[in-house]
N, C-alpha and C positions, 0 to 999 in steps of 0.2 A: 186757495190763493195761487197766484202766478208766482213761479220762484224766480223770476227777473221782477223785480220791483220797480227797476227804473222802467222797463218796460212796460209794466201795467201803469206806472205814471201817464208815461205817452199814451195810452190807450184811451186813459181816461181824461187826457185834455184835448177839448173842444175846440173849434172855431172862436167860440163866443169869448172863451176864456182867452184863447192868443191874445185877439183884439182887445179884450178888458186890460189884458197887461200890459200892452201895446200903449192902451190909450193913457195909462198914467204913468208914463216916461220909461226910459232906458232901465233903469234898475230894478222895476217889479217886471220887466218881459226877459230879466235873466233868472227870473225865478225857478223854470223849468229845470235850469242848469244847477243852482243851489240844491234843489230839492232832491237833484239825481246823484248830488255829490252826498247828501246826509245819506239816502237807501244805501250807496254804493258800501256804504261800512259791512251791511249787513250782508253783501256779495263775498266778502272774503271767505277762502275753503275752512272750514273747520265743523271736524266731529262733533256730533253731541249726543247727551245720552237720549231715553226715550221721553222725558219731561221736559227736554230744551236745556238742559244745562251741559256746560264742557265736560265735566266729572260726576262724580256723585256726590253731593251734597252732603257733611253732617250738621249743619244748621238751616234752617228754615226762615227764621228772623235776626237779628239785632237790636240790642238795646246797649244803648249810649249813653253813660252816667259822665258827662262832660265837666267838671271842674273846669270852670274858665279861669284863666288867671296867673295859674302855674301854681299846685301845690306842692307845702317843700315837701322833697321826700327825705330829706334828712332827718327831721321832726316827724314822721310817718313808719317809713317803710327801711330806708338804706339807713342800717344801724351801724357807726364807727366811733367803736370803744377808745381807740387810741388817739383820739381827739381832744379827750377828754385833759389833758397833761398839757394841750396844746393851747389853752380858752386866750382869746388875746394876743397871740404872736400872729406875726405877720405871716402871709401866706406865702410860702417858697418862692421864687421865681419859676425856678422849674418844671414845676407844676401846671403851672399858669401856660408858660411857655409862647408868651405873646399873645395868646389868645386875645380875640377881641371881648372886650366888657362894655357895659351901656356907660352913658354920662353920668346917669347918677351914681353911680361908686367911682368910675377910673379918676377921678381928679379928688375921694375926700382925703380929709388933712390928715385924719388918724389910717390913713392906707388900707389894706387889705386884711382883718384883725380874723385869725380864727374861731370862729362860733360852735361849739361844739351845741348838739342838744339840750336843753333843757328836761328831755321826758325821758321817762323809763322803756325801756327796751323788754319784751320778752320775746324769748327763740320758742317757737312752735314748732314742731316734727309733722314736717308735711311731705313726708313719703321719700323726698330725696336728703340735702342736705341743710334743709330745715329754713324757716323763715322769719325774720323777725319783725314784730309789729308793736307801733308805739302803744303805750296809754292809752291817746287819743281815741283811737278805734276800737274798744274793747267788746263791740258788738259786731265786727268784721271780722276781728279775730278768732271768733267763734267760726266762721267759716271759709276758715283759712285752708282746710284741704279741699276745698272746690276750687281753690285760686291757682291761676298761674301767674305769678308775678315775676316783671320783667324789670331790672332794673337797667336795663344797656340799651334803653328808647333815646332817640337822638333828632336835631335837628340844627338845621342853619339857621333859621330865624330869629333873632334874639330880643326884638320889640312885639308886643301884644297883637297888634291889628295884622300885620305880617304871619305871623307864626300861627294863629287861628285859623286866616284863612289859608293858610298851607298845609295843616294837619284834615282840614276840612274838606277841602276842593283840590287840592295835591298840587294848587300853584301859590305862591306870596304875592300874585297879584291880582287883584277880584274880576271875574268876569266868567269862571269856570263853573261847572255842575257841584254841587256838593255830593257827600256820599252816599246820601239817602238819595237822592236823583239818582244816581247812577244804579243803585239797586230797583229803583222804581222802574227805571228803563230798561233793567236786565234783563230782571225778574218780575215786572208786572207786580199784579195785588191778587192776594185770597181773599178779599172781602170787595164786593161790592157797594157795601153798604155805608164804609170807611175809607180814607184815603189809604193809600201804601205805605206812607211817609206822614209821621205823626211828631209833633217837637214842645214840648214843655217847658218853661222857664219855671223854677224853682224859687219860693219867696229866699231872701237871707238878709242879713243885719249889716250888709259891707258890698255890696251892689257898684263896685268901683267901674268897673268895666262896661262898655256896651255893647249888645250885641246886636249885629246888621243882619237885615233878611236875606243877605246872600250866602249866609254861612249854611243856611238850609233852602236855599234858591236853587234854579238851573242852570245860570248862566245862558248857554246857548241852545240848551235843549229846549224842547215841547215844556209849555208850562204846565201841563198835567202834573207834571212829575215834582213840582215843590212839594216841599214839607209844608203839612197843617199846623198853623200854630196857635196851642191848647191853651185858652185863656182861663187863669185861676176865678177871676169876679166875673159876674155878667155872664152873661154868654158866653159859652167855654168856647165858641166859635164866633167871630165878628159876622155879625146880620145874620146869624142862625134863625131868628123868631122873625116871622112875618108882621111886618109895619101893623100900626095900629089899624084897625079895620078889614085886614086882608085875610082872607080866609084861607086854607090851605089849596080848596076848590079854585079860587082866585088865581093863586098862587101855579096851579098846575098849567093851567089856561093861560097864565102868562109867557111860561116857558116855552107850552106847546107854540105860540105865536113866535116868541123870539128864537126855538129851534129851526122854525120855518123860514122863518128871515138873514139867519146865518146859514143854513145849507143854500139858499137861492146865493148868497156871497159866496160861498165856498164853489157852488157850479161855475160862479164866473172867473173867479182868480186860483181857485185850485189852492189856496193858504192854509196849510195843515195847522197853523196855531186855531184857525177859525172852529175845526173838529173837537182840538184842544177846549177853547170856550165851552162849546155845548156838553161835553163831558165833563168840566169842572160846573155846569150849572147844573146838570143832573145829580152829580156828586151832592151839592150843597142840596138840591132837593132831598135826598134820600135821607141825606145825614140830620135834616131836623126831625126823623122821627127813632133814627140809631143814635146820636149823641148824648140826647138825654138819657137815656136806657143805660149805656154806658156810665156818665156820672152820677149816677144814684146809687151810692155805695149801700142804700138800705140791705140790698140783698147779701152783704157779707157778716158774716160770721162773728161774734165775739173774738175768738180763737186767732183769725183774721188781725183783728184791731191790738190784740197784745202781741203778737209777732210785730207788727210796724209801729206801734206805741200809738198814744191818744193823738199826737198830733197828724195822724192820716186819717182824721175827721173833717181835720182844717182844710180845705182847699188851699190849694199853691201853695206847701209846705213838701219839703223834698219828700218825705215819707210817703204824702198823698200823691205827689207824679209815680213813684215808683209802684204803687200800688196801682192806680191807673195803666203803668207801663203794662203791669201783669195781667191786668182785664185788656188793654187794647191786643196784647199776644195773642190771648185766649181768643180774641174774636175775628184774629187773621190780618192782623196789620204788621208790616213786613219790617217797616223801620222806624224806631222808637227813640228819640233824643230827650235826653234831659239835659238842660243847661242850669248849673249852679254857679253862681258871680260869685266874685269878693273873696278871692284865692292870692288877690296880688298884696302880698304882704311886707313892703318896702320899710314901713314902720309899725310897730304894735301888734307884732306879729305872733308872742303867745294869746293875745287877747284875741285877735280875730283866727286862727287856727281853733284854738279853742270853740269857738263859737263856730265858726264850719263845719267843725267834725263832728260837734254834736248834732248839726241839723243832718248830716249825711249820713252817719254811721248806722244807728239802728236800719234807716231803711235800704241800705245798700246790703248789709245782711240780712234783714227779711225777704228783699227780693230772690235774693240764693234761694232761702230755703223756702219761699213760696213756690216758686217754680219746678224747685227740687221735690217736694211732697206733692204735686200734682203731676210730677212725669212731665215736664214742661223744659228744663235744664238741659237734658239730654239733646234736645235741637234748639236752644235759643243763646245764642253767644250775647254775655253781658261784658262790658268793655267800660274801664273806670279809667280817666286820666285827666291830664289836663295840654296844654299847647306847649309847655317847656315846664324844668326844674326850678331851683332856686340855689340861691349860690350857697357855699359853706363859710366863706367867709359874712361879716354883719355888715348890715347898712347902716349907717349912724354910729353911737357908740353902746359896744357891748354892756358897759356897766349899766345902764338905762333900761328901764321895763320896757320901753317903748322900740326896742331894736327892732330892724328886719331884716330878710334878705333880698338881694337883686335878683333878675332873670338869669336864668343859667339851662342854656339850650343842649350841653355837649352828653349829657347824661340828666336822665328824669324815670322816677318808676311809672307803669302803667301794669293793671292788672286784667286778667280775662278770665271767665269761667262758662263751662256748658260750650255747649254747639260742637263739640268734636276737640276740643285742646285737652292737654292732658292737665287733669287736679294733682293739686299739691306740688307743684314746684316752683322750681326759681330759675330763671334764665339771665345770665349773663352779670357783668359784675365790675363794680367802680373799683380806682385806687383807694387807698387810707384815707384820703384827704374827699370822698365823693366826688372827686372833680373832672375825674376822666376816666370812660366804660377802661377797663383793663383786661388782661389774659389772665389764665388759672393762675398765674406767677405774679399777680399785682401788678406787672408791667403794662402801663399805658397803650393801649390801642387805637392810633389812628384811622377810621374805617374812612370810606371815600365810597359815599353815598353816590356818585356818579360810574363807579368804575363798574366794567363788567362784572368782576370778582367781588361777590360778598364777603364781607368779614365774619368769619363765625362768631357768635356771642356779641353781636352788635343788632340793634333793630330801628333803624332809621323810619321814620314815620310814611316812609311809600312801601316799605317793608311790612307795616301795621296793616297799612291800607289794602297791600296783595295777599295778606293772607287771611284779613276778615273776607274778603270777595272771595278767596281759595275754599273758604269754611263753608260758603255759601255755594259754592256748585261752580265756581265762574272762575276763569283764567282769566286773570288780569291786563295780560297783553294782547289778550281777545275781545275783551267787550271795550269798542270804541264808537264813537262818534265823529262822521266828517261835517267839519265846519271849514269855511272859508280854503278848500282843499286840503288840508290837512287831517288826519286821522288822529283826534285826540281819546286820551285816555285819565283815568283818575291817578294811576302812577307815571303818568305825565310816558318819560322813555327810561324810568327806573324799576326800581322796586325789586323784591324777591322774596319768596314764601318761605317765611323759617317754619321749615318740617318738624323742627326737634321743637315745636308746640304741639304739634298735631301729635292727639292719640291714634 
């Protein structure tokens, strides 16, 4: 390949393409400039390893278990025994220190009453200072020595849509490529018969929050990097089966004809999205053979179903999604994401969180154990977490059984396993109220994500994404895509790799 992609593009552009662009108007006549800008991002001087990475990778793939809605760290991971003697008391003003809270609790008649967790916590020895795990997660507790539990994750977004868009794309404003799209763009695929990025939605009894395609979309990148949504009912992929009366031979002839037409269109206008469309059509054809084999769980032994539980036999359950995630990872899919909705417990938190934990607990633990027994955990990064956490104070009346907790972006818990992270450690801590990130002496920290100097012990969501990319062999500051005259990246102009988490 020509080492100068801009020059290569210019050489491939013909008079027909030039006049074709001119005939469509000034906007499309500028396409050469736009394409040249996109290609310029690859022109930046950068040393790479023999396999095209910025540095040796410890992970080949990511399985992201996303708990949409905001799990309560107070009831699952962040044990605060001192709060038991403060039940119902008002959160001291100096703890909040004027920080923004949502309108759902800012004008509560009963103020901000402290709400200690009603659940029992057990401390497990996980090599350093130990980690506390709630009784709601008994299966996950069995793999705690494989987990890196981060208590000091934080974000600026306080409402769901901007928060989930932020952690998935690096911006609170929609329109940027998702993490999976960046990985597809930067690393490519390891399997020509399946996409490099697959998304699954697990069933839940409390699906309050909607999930939008942009969360696994490509933004301004070519559409070939978009996540493929795998369905739990009917065809795993929309339109996977041929229409009635259309044979596989017929489909092949149709695609060949369509590809010829698209190639002619590309020769005229040189629009790279046309080539992306051809690739997607071919991928869809290959998936007609590969996806049914992927979804056939009859080859799995009884030991596997004992590990994941009987729910793994039911398509669409979280356990089934975790089992399919392992199967996708085995087949070379680079990025797999499972969304589990229903964690937005503004009310009725005990009932909802108990149900949610029952959904995900065994599947999470089984996935870790299954990857480990197959020798895959060491190069598979598993990430668990939501877009933010929940408040230490109560939403509603503490005396009611249907109390809830509001959104809390100041600190929440995320865990990682495998893929080169240190197993069996905890990182970061919060104050006695679980309201602010704290230093080793319990003094609140005020991390500044926009500052050049990173605050030790904290992990902004940009830091999380920077660390994920680092484990996959990518320097987050050098994976860029030029669009409208600017080099964009997943971490925008922020982010620090948290080397303390890396083995």
